C-alpha positions in Angstrom: -14.4 -36.9 4.0 -11.8 -34.3 3.9 -9.5 -34.6 0.5 -6.4 -35.3 2.7 -6.2 -36.9 5.4 -5.6 -34.1 8.4 -4.0 -34.2 11.8 -6.5 -33.0 14.9 -5.1 -32.4 18.5 -7.8 -33.2 20.7 -7.3 -31.8 24.3 -10.2 -32.8 26.6 -9.9 -34.0 30.2 -12.6 -36.2 30.5 -11.2 -39.4 29.2 -14.8 -41.1 28.5 -15.5 -37.6 25.8 -12.1 -37.8 24.3 -12.6 -41.8 23.5 -15.9 -40.8 21.4 -14.7 -37.8 20.0 -11.5 -39.9 18.5 -13.4 -42.5 17.5 -15.8 -40.4 15.3 -13.3 -38.4 13.9 -11.2 -41.1 12.8 -14.1 -42.5 10.9 -14.7 -39.3 9.2 -11.0 -39.9 7.8 -9.0 -37.4 10.2 -5.6 -38.3 12.1 -6.3 -37.8 15.6 -3.4 -36.4 18.5 -4.5 -36.7 21.8 -3.7 -34.7 25.2 -5.3 -35.1 28.7 -4.7 -31.4 29.8 -3.6 -28.3 28.5 -0.1 -28.5 29.7 1.0 -31.2 27.3 0.0 -29.4 24.4 3.4 -27.3 23.5 5.5 -30.5 24.5 3.2 -32.5 21.8 3.3 -30.2 19.2 7.0 -29.6 19.6 7.3 -33.3 18.2 4.4 -33.7 16.2 2.5 -31.7 13.7 -1.3 -30.7 14.4 -3.6 -29.3 11.7 -6.5 -28.0 13.9 -6.8 -28.1 18.0 -10.0 -29.0 19.7 -9.5 -27.6 23.1 -11.7 -28.1 26.3 -12.5 -25.1 28.1 -12.5 -26.4 31.6 -9.2 -28.9 32.8 -8.1 -29.6 36.1 -4.3 -28.4 35.3 -4.3 -25.8 32.3 -7.6 -24.8 31.4 -8.7 -23.2 27.7 -7.8 -19.8 27.7 -4.5 -20.6 29.5 -3.7 -22.6 26.8 -4.3 -20.7 24.1 -2.8 -17.8 25.6 0.7 -20.4 25.7 0.0 -21.2 22.1 -0.3 -17.8 20.8 3.0 -17.0 22.8 4.7 -19.0 21.5 3.6 -18.4 17.7 1.6 -21.5 17.0 -0.9 -20.1 13.9 -2.9 -23.5 14.0 -6.6 -23.2 14.0 -8.4 -23.6 17.6 -11.8 -24.6 18.2 -13.0 -24.7 21.8 -15.5 -26.8 23.5 -17.4 -25.5 26.2 -20.5 -26.2 27.9 -23.5 -24.2 28.1 -22.8 -22.5 31.1 -19.1 -21.2 30.1 -20.5 -19.7 26.6 -19.3 -16.4 27.7 -16.3 -17.3 28.2 -15.7 -19.2 25.0 -16.8 -16.3 23.2 -13.8 -14.7 25.4 -11.7 -17.3 23.7 -12.6 -16.2 20.2 -11.5 -12.7 21.1 -8.3 -14.4 21.5 -7.7 -15.8 18.6 -9.9 -19.1 18.7 -11.5 -19.7 15.4 -15.0 -20.6 17.1 -16.4 -22.9 19.9 -19.3 -25.6 20.1 -21.3 -26.7 23.1 -21.0 -30.2 24.9 -22.5 -32.5 24.6 -21.0 -32.2 20.8 -23.6 -32.8 18.1 -20.7 -34.5 16.0 -22.0 -33.9 12.5 -22.0 -30.3 13.3 -18.5 -30.2 15.0 -17.7 -32.4 11.5 -18.6 -29.5 9.3 -17.3 -26.4 11.9 -13.7 -28.8 11.4 -14.2 -28.7 7.4 -15.4 -24.8 7.8 -11.6 -23.8 10.2 -9.1 -26.6 7.9 -10.6 -24.8 4.3 -10.3 -21.1 5.9 -6.6 -22.4 7.2 -6.1 -23.3 3.5 -7.5 -20.3 1.9 -5.4 -17.7 4.3 -2.6 -19.9 3.6 -2.9 -19.6 -0.1 -3.7 -16.2 0.2 -0.3 -15.5 2.5 1.7 -17.3 -0.1 0.4 -15.7 -2.9 1.2 -12.3 -1.5 4.7 -13.1 -0.5 5.3 -14.5 -4.2 4.0 -11.2 -5.9 6.3 -8.7 -3.6 9.1 -11.1 -4.0 8.9 -11.0 -8.0 7.5 -7.0 -7.8 9.7 -4.3 -8.4 8.5 -1.2 -6.4 11.5 0.8 -7.6 11.2 4.7 -5.7 7.6 4.2 -4.7 7.7 4.9 -1.1 5.1 4.6 1.4 3.6 2.5 4.0 0.2 4.2 4.4 -2.7 2.4 3.9 -3.8 4.2 0.8 -0.6 3.3 -0.5 -0.1 -0.1 0.6 -3.6 -0.8 -1.4 -2.2 0.7 -4.5 1.1 -1.9 -4.2 -1.4 -4.8 -4.0 -3.4 -3.5 -6.8 0.2 -3.0 -8.8 1.1 -6.5 -8.0 -2.2 -7.9 -9.7 -2.3 -5.8 -12.6 1.6 -5.2 -13.7 1.9 -9.0 -15.7 -1.0 -8.0 -17.6 -1.7 -6.7 -21.0 -4.7 -4.5 -19.7 -5.0 -0.7 -20.1 -4.6 1.1 -17.2 -5.8 4.6 -16.2 -3.9 6.5 -13.6 -5.8 9.3 -11.8 -3.4 11.5 -9.7 -3.3 15.4 -8.8 0.4 16.6 -10.7 3.2 15.8 -8.4 1.8 12.3 -7.3 4.1 10.7 -9.4 2.1 8.8 -12.2 4.9 8.6 -14.5 7.0 6.8 -11.8 3.6 4.3 -11.5 3.8 3.6 -15.1 7.3 2.4 -15.2 6.8 0.4 -12.2 4.4 -1.2 -14.3 6.1 -1.8 -17.3 9.1 -3.0 -15.4 7.0 -5.6 -13.9 5.0 -6.9 -17.3 5.9 -9.7 -19.5 6.9 -6.6 -21.7 9.9 -5.2 -19.6 12.5 -6.1 -22.3 10.2 -3.8 -24.8 10.4 -0.3 -25.2 8.7 2.2 -22.5 7.6 5.1 -24.5 6.4 8.7 -22.7 4.1 11.6 -24.5 2.9 14.1 -22.6 -0.2 15.1 -24.4 -0.5 18.3 -22.7 2.7 19.2 -23.6 2.1 19.2 -27.6 0.0 21.4 -30.2 -2.3 19.1 -31.8 -1.1 19.0 -35.2 2.3 18.2 -33.2 1.1 15.6 -31.3 -0.7 13.6 -34.1 2.3 13.8 -35.6 4.2 12.5 -32.5 2.0 10.0 -32.0 1.1 8.0 -35.5 4.4 9.4 -37.2 4.7 10.8 -40.7 5.7 9.8 -44.4 8.0 11.8 -46.2 6.3 15.4 -47.7 3.1 14.6 -45.5 3.0 18.4 -44.5 5.8 21.4 -45.1 9.0 20.6 -43.3 8.2 16.9 -43.3 11.8 15.6 -45.0 11.6 12.4 -44.4 9.8 9.5 -43.2 9.4 9.7 -38.8 8.2 6.7 -36.8 5.8 7.8 -34.1 5.4 6.8 -30.4 2.8 3.8 -31.2 5.5 2.2 -33.9 8.3 3.2 -30.7 6.6 1.0 -28.9 6.2 -2.0 -30.2 6.0 -4.9 -28.1 6.5 -2.5 -25.2 4.5 0.2 -23.6 3.0 3.5 -24.7 2.6 5.5 -21.6 0.2 8.6 -22.3 0.3 11.6 -19.8 -2.1 14.1 -19.5 -4.5 12.7 -21.6 -7.3 14.8 -20.8 -5.8 17.3 -22.7 -6.3 15.8 -25.9 -8.4 17.0 -28.6 -11.7 14.9 -29.3 -10.1 14.7 -33.1 -6.9 12.8 -31.6 -9.1 10.8 -29.1 -11.2 9.4 -32.1 -7.5 8.0 -33.6 -6.6 6.8 -30.4 -9.8 4.8 -30.1 -9.4 3.2 -33.4 -5.8 1.7 -32.3 -7.1 0.5 -29.5 -9.8 -1.6 -31.1 -8.0 -2.7 -34.3 -4.4 -2.4 -33.4 -3.1 -0.9 -36.3 -2.1 3.0 -36.8 -1.9 4.9 -39.9 1.1 7.8 -40.0 0.3 11.1 -41.6 -0.3 11.3 -45.3 0.5 7.4 -45.3 -2.2 5.4 -47.2 -1.2 1.8 -45.7 -2.3 0.7 -42.0 0.6 -0.3 -39.7 -0.2 -3.1 -37.0 1.1 -2.7 -33.9 1.5 -4.0 -30.4 1.4 -2.0 -27.6 0.4 -1.6 -23.9 -1.0 1.3 -23.1 -1.2 3.3 -19.9 -3.1 6.7 -19.8 -2.4 9.2 -16.6 -4.7 12.4 -16.2 -5.4 15.0 -13.3 -8.8 15.9 -14.6 -12.1 14.2 -13.8 -12.2 12.5 -17.1 -16.1 11.4 -15.8 -17.0 15.3 -15.6 -15.5 15.6 -19.0 -17.5 12.8 -20.3 -20.7 14.6 -19.0 -19.9 17.9 -20.6 -18.7 16.4 -23.8 -14.9 16.9 -23.7 -13.6 13.3 -23.7 -15.1 10.4 -25.9 -17.0 8.2 -23.5 -15.9 4.5 -25.8 -12.7 5.8 -25.4 -12.8 6.2 -21.5 -14.6 3.1 -21.3 -11.6 1.6 -23.4 -9.0 3.1 -21.2 -10.7 2.5 -17.7 -10.1 -1.3 -17.7 -8.3 -1.1 -14.3 -8.4 2.0 -12.7 -5.6 3.0 -10.4 -5.9 6.3 -8.0 -2.8 7.8 -7.0 -3.9 9.7 -3.6 -1.9 12.9 -3.0 0.3 13.7 -0.5 -2.1 15.3 2.1 -3.7 12.4 2.1 -1.0 9.9 3.2 1.4 12.3 5.6 2.4 9.1 7.0 4.4 8.5 4.5 6.1 12.3 4.5 9.0 11.3 7.0 10.3 8.5 4.9 9.7 10.7 1.2 11.7 13.4 3.3 14.6 11.2 4.5 14.5 9.5 0.9 15.4 12.7 -0.5 17.3 13.9 2.0 19.9 11.1 1.2 19.4 11.4 -2.3 20.8 15.5 -2.5 23.2 14.7 0.2 25.0 12.2 -2.2 24.2 14.8 -4.4 25.5 18.0 -3.3 28.4 15.8 -1.5 27.1 17.3 1.7 27.9 15.7 5.2 24.0 16.5 6.7 22.7 13.6 9.4 19.1 14.1 9.5 16.1 16.3 9.9 15.7 18.3 13.3 12.0 16.9 14.6 10.9 21.0 14.3 11.8 20.5 10.9 9.5 17.8 10.3 6.8 18.7 12.0 6.7 21.7 9.9 7.0 19.2 6.6 4.0 16.8 8.2 1.7 20.0 8.7 2.4 21.5 5.3 -0.7 21.1 3.0 1.6 20.2 -0.4 -0.7 21.5 -3.1 2.6 20.4 -5.0 2.9 17.1 -4.0 5.7 14.5 -4.0 7.5 17.1 -6.6 7.0 19.9 -4.2 8.4 17.8 -1.3 11.5 16.8 -3.8 12.4 20.7 -4.1 11.9 21.3 -0.5 14.4 18.9 0.8 17.1 19.9 -2.3 16.4 23.5 -1.4 16.9 22.4 2.1 20.0 20.8 1.7 21.6 22.8 -0.2 21.4 25.9 2.2 22.1 23.8 5.3 25.1 24.7 7.1 25.1 22.2 9.9 24.3 19.0 10.8 20.6 18.8 10.6 18.1 20.1 8.6 16.5 22.8 10.4 13.1 24.9 10.0 15.4 27.8 9.1 15.9 26.0 5.5 12.6 25.5 4.8 10.5 28.1 2.5 8.7 31.2 4.3 5.1 29.1 3.3 6.7 26.6 6.3 6.6 29.4 8.9 2.4 30.0 9.2 1.5 32.2 11.7 -0.1 29.5 13.5 -2.7 30.5 16.7 -2.7 33.5 18.1 0.4 33.8 20.9 0.9 35.4 24.2 3.1 38.4 24.1 5.2 36.7 26.3 5.6 33.6 24.8 9.1 32.6 22.2 7.0 32.8 18.8 5.6 36.0 19.6 8.8 37.4 20.9 10.5 36.5 17.6 13.9 35.4 19.0 13.3 31.8 18.6 16.2 29.8 19.4 16.2 26.3 18.0 15.5 24.8 22.0 12.3 26.8 21.6 11.4 25.9 18.1 11.3 21.8 19.4 9.4 22.7 22.6 6.7 24.6 20.6 6.7 22.3 18.5 6.0 19.6 20.0 2.9 21.5 22.0 1.6 22.2 18.3 2.2 18.6 17.5 0.2 17.2 20.5 -2.6 20.3 20.5 -2.9 18.8 16.4 -3.3 15.4 17.7 -5.2 16.1 20.5 -2.7 14.3 23.0 -2.5 11.4 21.6 1.2 10.7 22.1 1.5 8.0 19.4 0.2 9.8 16.7 2.6 12.9 17.4 5.0 10.7 17.6 4.6 9.7 14.3 4.4 13.2 12.8 7.2 14.4 14.2 9.3 11.5 12.9 10.2 10.4 16.1 9.7 7.2 18.4 6.9 7.4 21.0 9.8 6.9 23.9 11.6 10.1 22.2 8.7 12.1 22.7 8.1 10.8 26.4 12.0 12.0 27.0 11.3 15.3 25.4 7.7 15.9 27.0 10.3 15.5 30.6 12.8 17.7 29.3 10.8 20.6 29.0 8.1 19.6 31.7 5.7 19.2 29.1 4.6 15.9 30.8 
């Protein structure tokens, strides 16, 4: 029996069959609403709530498929189970493709129906709880300046929202320039430690001896030049977050000391004789392959396991090309404001070049490119002219009479050739080409007609 009384809307033009089902379902603990044909469903749902719809496929005035289409057209989300005869199972499967949860054949096995109802209602409950959880996570989560709508970024956002509130150690993997520090900062700002310090150390920027002093601090006289006591980054990050960037560049000796901190929760200053307790959440980042380094003996396996509690992969920009227009527009607005310019946007021809670039320097390279373009731009739009030389590849061979081969390229010529090249790149897929160009599909259609390319 259901744990809480649920309401089933029973839609069947066979009165005797409807009465039989109603009696059995009431006996199973369900409340029942009745409709004798599909055309009564929407008016009935306008006045009453139902948790599930049991819908006959063949009815005199409005059949199950038509009713299902009407429900979806009005945005109704109640799960629907189709009642069908053996001869119309194929049609019932078609109904499932249109959004029905499942079907059951007549004559109905009441016990099988009860199991199916319980399954559908439980699935609906889980779906609703999942949507609410995601909504709450996103409402509470501040993504800062992390920009992206690609599948890879949506998956990253979901991971960050789940991991940030915990105290788990996070290892961020990603190429240089992908924004690892930004991710670390977002994790801190969405954690219970957000009111504590966020301390950063670039392990690649300091010599081994200096790094140890930076991390653990030193006592007065610990070494030549140590004129006084100095607290290290672990102490500075107490009750907050310590971000160790490029941890793959850390020596084995320092790795051993980091491991002790993670195991014991305490440090010793250089030249000191007492242990100091520290409460720190550690986030590490690297562009190196730590698994390979462990194999080669260049990175401690025990430390790797301690760091890799929650691995986060930050994809390179070339693997999330659909985010390039969003990022380019973001940096355009940033540097237009900073340089007090009146640039209105990025010309489609320039956007196409940005989308096709390999971006070895990732987001950092894109930001620098957009800052340069804003400074050089004299018009209302960023054009290919403001982009560095590496954005103008030779491309496919051109005929002698083509605008690209002639060298005297007008902006109109560039736009036409860019549209042609982008369509060739996407195999004629106009939706994908429009996305790369940073314009709507309708604008692309208009341009194709304008240039006689349609």
